[in-house]
C-alpha positions as CSV (number, residue, x, y, z in Angstrom):
1,X,0.0,0.0,0.0
2,X,2.8,2.4,0.9
3,X,4.5,1.8,-2.5
4,X,1.3,2.5,-4.4
5,X,0.6,5.6,-2.3
6,X,3.9,7.1,-3.4
7,X,2.5,7.4,-6.9
8,X,-0.3,9.7,-5.9
9,X,1.6,13.0,-5.6
10,X,2.8,12.6,-9.2
11,X,-0.6,11.7,-10.4
12,X,-2.2,14.7,-8.7
13,X,0.7,16.9,-10.0
14,X,-0.2,16.0,-13.6
15,X,-3.6,17.6,-12.9
16,X,-2.3,20.9,-11.7
17,X,-3.5,22.9,-14.8
18,X,-7.0,21.6,-14.3
19,X,-6.9,22.3,-10.6
20,X,-5.7,25.9,-11.3
21,X,-8.7,26.4,-13.8
22,X,-11.1,25.2,-11.1
23,X,-9.6,27.6,-8.5
24,X,-9.9,30.5,-11.0
25,X,-13.6,29.7,-11.5
26,X,-14.3,29.5,-7.8
27,X,-12.4,32.7,-7.1
28,X,-14.3,34.4,-9.8
29,X,-17.7,33.3,-8.6
30,X,-17.5,33.8,-4.8
31,X,-17.2,37.7,-4.9
32,X,-20.4,37.7,-6.9
33,X,-22.2,35.7,-4.3
34,X,-21.3,32.2,-5.5
35,X,-20.5,29.1,-3.5
36,X,-18.4,26.1,-3.7
37,X,-20.6,23.0,-3.5
38,X,-19.2,19.5,-3.3
39,X,-21.4,16.5,-4.4
40,X,-20.5,12.9,-3.8
41,X,-21.6,9.5,-2.6
42,X,-20.0,7.1,-0.1
43,X,-16.2,7.8,0.5
44,X,-16.2,10.5,-2.2
45,X,-19.1,12.3,-0.5
46,X,-17.3,12.1,2.9
47,X,-14.2,13.7,1.4
48,X,-16.3,16.6,0.3
49,X,-18.1,16.9,3.6
50,X,-14.8,16.8,5.4
51,X,-13.3,19.6,3.3
52,X,-16.4,21.8,3.6
53,X,-16.5,21.3,7.4
54,X,-12.9,22.4,7.8
55,X,-13.2,25.7,5.9
56,X,-15.0,27.8,8.6
57,X,-12.6,27.0,11.5
58,X,-9.5,27.3,9.3
59,X,-10.4,30.4,7.2
60,X,-13.2,32.1,9.3
61,X,-15.7,31.7,6.5
62,X,-19.4,31.3,6.7
63,X,-20.6,27.6,6.5
64,X,-22.7,28.8,3.5
65,X,-19.6,29.5,1.4
66,X,-18.3,25.9,1.1
67,X,-21.0,23.2,1.3
68,X,-21.3,19.5,0.6
69,X,-24.0,17.2,-0.5
70,X,-23.7,13.5,0.1
71,X,-26.1,10.8,-1.2
72,X,-28.2,9.6,1.6
73,X,-27.9,12.8,3.6
74,X,-26.2,13.5,6.9
75,X,-26.4,10.0,8.2
76,X,-24.4,8.8,5.2
77,X,-21.3,10.7,6.6
78,X,-20.9,8.1,9.4
79,X,-22.6,5.0,8.0
80,X,-23.3,3.4,4.6
81,X,-26.7,4.2,3.2
82,X,-27.3,1.3,0.7
83,X,-28.5,2.4,-2.7
84,X,-28.4,6.1,-2.0
85,X,-25.9,6.8,-4.8
86,X,-28.1,5.0,-7.4
87,X,-30.6,7.9,-7.9
88,X,-29.7,10.6,-10.3
89,X,-33.1,12.2,-9.5
90,X,-32.0,12.6,-5.8
91,X,-28.8,14.3,-6.9
92,X,-30.8,16.8,-8.9
93,X,-33.3,17.2,-6.1
94,X,-30.7,17.9,-3.4
95,X,-28.9,20.4,-5.6
96,X,-32.1,22.1,-6.6
97,X,-32.8,22.8,-2.9
98,X,-29.6,24.8,-2.8
99,X,-31.2,27.4,-5.1
100,X,-28.2,27.2,-7.5
101,X,-27.0,30.3,-9.4
102,X,-24.6,30.9,-12.3
103,X,-22.0,32.1,-9.8
104,X,-21.8,28.8,-8.0
105,X,-19.3,26.1,-8.7
106,X,-20.4,22.5,-8.3
107,X,-17.6,19.9,-7.8
108,X,-18.8,16.3,-8.5
109,X,-16.6,13.8,-6.8
110,X,-16.8,10.2,-8.2
111,X,-13.9,7.9,-8.4
112,X,-15.7,5.6,-10.9
113,X,-17.0,8.4,-12.9
114,X,-20.4,6.8,-13.2
115,X,-22.2,7.5,-9.9
116,X,-25.8,8.4,-10.8
117,X,-26.3,10.8,-7.8
118,X,-23.3,12.9,-8.9
119,X,-24.3,12.7,-12.6
120,X,-27.8,14.0,-11.8
121,X,-26.4,16.9,-9.8
122,X,-23.9,17.9,-12.5
123,X,-26.6,17.7,-15.2
124,X,-28.8,20.0,-13.2
125,X,-25.9,22.4,-12.5
126,X,-25.1,22.6,-16.2
127,X,-28.8,23.5,-17.0
128,X,-28.6,26.3,-14.4
129,X,-25.4,27.7,-15.9
130,X,-23.2,27.0,-12.9
131,X,-19.6,26.0,-13.5
132,X,-19.1,22.2,-13.2
133,X,-16.0,20.4,-12.1
134,X,-15.4,16.7,-11.9
135,X,-12.9,15.0,-9.6
136,X,-12.6,11.4,-10.7
137,X,-10.1,8.6,-11.3
138,X,-11.6,7.7,-14.7
139,X,-11.4,10.4,-17.3
140,X,-13.3,8.4,-20.0
141,X,-16.5,7.9,-18.0
142,X,-19.7,10.0,-18.0
143,X,-18.7,12.4,-15.3
144,X,-15.8,13.6,-17.4
145,X,-18.1,14.4,-20.3
146,X,-20.5,16.3,-18.2
147,X,-18.1,18.6,-16.4
148,X,-16.6,21.8,-17.8
149,X,-13.3,21.1,-15.9
150,X,-12.1,17.6,-15.3
151,X,-9.5,16.7,-12.6
152,X,-8.6,13.1,-13.1
153,X,-5.5,11.8,-11.4
154,X,-4.5,8.4,-12.8
155,X,-4.1,6.4,-9.6
156,X,-4.2,2.9,-11.1
157,X,-5.7,-0.2,-9.6
158,X,-6.3,-0.4,-5.8
159,X,-4.4,-2.8,-3.6
160,X,-7.8,-4.0,-2.4
161,X,-9.6,-4.3,-5.7
162,X,-12.4,-1.8,-6.1
163,X,-11.9,-0.1,-2.7
164,X,-11.8,3.5,-3.9
165,X,-11.5,4.7,-0.3
166,X,-7.7,3.9,-0.7
167,X,-5.7,5.6,-3.5
168,X,-8.7,7.2,-5.2
169,X,-9.9,8.6,-1.8
170,X,-6.4,9.9,-0.9
171,X,-6.0,11.6,-4.3
172,X,-9.5,13.2,-3.8
173,X,-8.4,14.6,-0.4
174,X,-5.2,16.0,-2.0
175,X,-7.2,17.7,-4.8
176,X,-9.8,19.2,-2.4
177,X,-7.1,20.4,-0.1
178,X,-5.6,22.3,-3.0
179,X,-9.0,23.7,-4.2
180,X,-10.2,25.1,-0.9
181,X,-6.8,26.3,0.3
182,X,-5.8,28.0,-2.9
183,X,-9.2,29.6,-3.2
184,X,-9.0,31.0,0.4
185,X,-5.5,32.2,-0.1
186,X,-6.6,34.0,-3.3
187,X,-9.5,35.6,-1.4
188,X,-7.3,36.9,1.3
189,X,-8.1,34.5,4.1
190,X,-4.5,33.8,4.8
191,X,-1.5,36.1,5.4
192,X,1.7,34.7,3.9
193,X,1.3,31.0,5.0
194,X,-0.5,31.9,8.2
195,X,-4.2,31.2,9.2
196,X,-5.0,34.8,9.9
197,X,-8.8,34.3,9.9
198,X,-9.0,31.0,11.9
199,X,-11.6,30.7,14.6
200,X,-10.3,30.7,18.2
201,X,-12.6,28.0,19.5
202,X,-10.4,26.4,22.1
203,X,-7.2,26.9,24.1
204,X,-4.9,25.3,21.5
205,X,-6.1,27.6,18.8
206,X,-5.9,30.6,21.0
207,X,-2.3,29.8,21.7
208,X,-1.7,29.2,18.0
209,X,-3.2,32.6,17.2
210,X,-0.6,34.3,19.5
211,X,2.2,32.5,17.7
212,X,0.8,33.4,14.3
213,X,0.6,37.1,15.3
214,X,4.1,37.1,16.8
215,X,5.5,35.5,13.7
216,X,3.7,37.7,11.2
217,X,4.6,41.0,13.1
218,X,8.0,40.1,14.4
219,X,6.8,41.1,17.9
220,X,6.9,39.2,21.1
221,X,4.1,36.8,22.1
222,X,3.3,39.1,25.1
223,X,2.7,42.0,22.7
224,X,0.6,39.8,20.5
225,X,-1.5,38.8,23.5
226,X,-2.1,42.4,24.4
227,X,-3.1,43.4,20.9
228,X,-5.4,40.4,20.4
229,X,-7.2,41.1,23.7
230,X,-7.5,44.8,22.8
231,X,-8.8,43.9,19.3
232,X,-11.6,41.7,20.8
233,X,-9.8,38.6,19.5
234,X,-9.9,39.8,15.9
235,X,-6.6,38.5,14.4
236,X,-6.7,40.9,11.4
237,X,-7.1,44.0,13.6
238,X,-4.5,42.7,16.0
239,X,-2.0,42.3,13.2
240,X,-2.6,45.8,11.9
241,X,-2.1,47.1,15.4
242,X,1.2,45.3,15.8
243,X,2.6,46.1,12.4
244,X,1.6,49.8,12.4
245,X,1.7,50.6,16.1
246,X,-1.9,51.9,16.2
247,X,-4.8,51.2,18.5
248,X,-7.7,48.9,18.0
249,X,-10.1,51.6,16.8
250,X,-7.6,52.9,14.2
251,X,-6.8,49.3,13.0
252,X,-10.5,48.6,12.5
253,X,-10.9,51.9,10.6
254,X,-8.1,51.1,8.3
255,X,-9.5,47.7,7.6
256,X,-13.0,49.1,6.9
257,X,-11.6,51.6,4.5
258,X,-10.2,48.9,2.3
259,X,-13.0,46.4,2.8
260,X,-11.0,44.1,5.0
261,X,-8.0,43.8,2.7
262,X,-5.2,43.1,5.2
263,X,-2.3,44.0,3.0
264,X,-3.8,47.2,1.8
265,X,-4.6,48.2,5.4
266,X,-1.0,47.7,6.3
267,X,0.3,49.5,3.2
268,X,1.9,46.3,1.8
């Protein structure tokens, strides 16, 4: 298994141009009110659900911005729902409920490339004018013909024949990591390589926030702690305070003047 897994980075690397096109499409749609919506079944659906769930705490975004649909609904995240993936009508129905617009990007995740639930969703997305992306391990299957952008790492046969939770699932995770992280970086939700918008929901993350602010500003952790407290635990405002030597009110004013653009607020 380890020997086979070593092939995955190269397989995903060969798809970088397609991944970049998908990122461009998502970055173009979101400022116009668009969303990134993953659609999948079984292991593929769980990969989408995982990536969507991790975006709000990592990037401070609304849960609305990155969403996931999985055949069989929420219970399918933790247990198999037999036959759920076999209905293309359900894929269309679930996506229709999202009130899709032309600014949304729908990413259909299907290792086999034939999952009816995903195909139904992609057909509906095309009719609504949304950008369609396929993440698959089989370029020559129907999902590849439906999507505008196709990301298809050639992972080869699985060690456990047909178990796409292995190499196919790992390659999907790698691709989705790239999509969401690159999109959020392009939209300004990171500073350098730092999670400047992460949610401080526990002690570990609160400590990490102090280290991030100290590293980004070149100041001591004690100074970062003071600034973060004064800023009401707003990491962006705290960083502006540390970098420019201003108070919390002035930092917020500078950020508001440039619609939250951190680099512009700091004159970078």
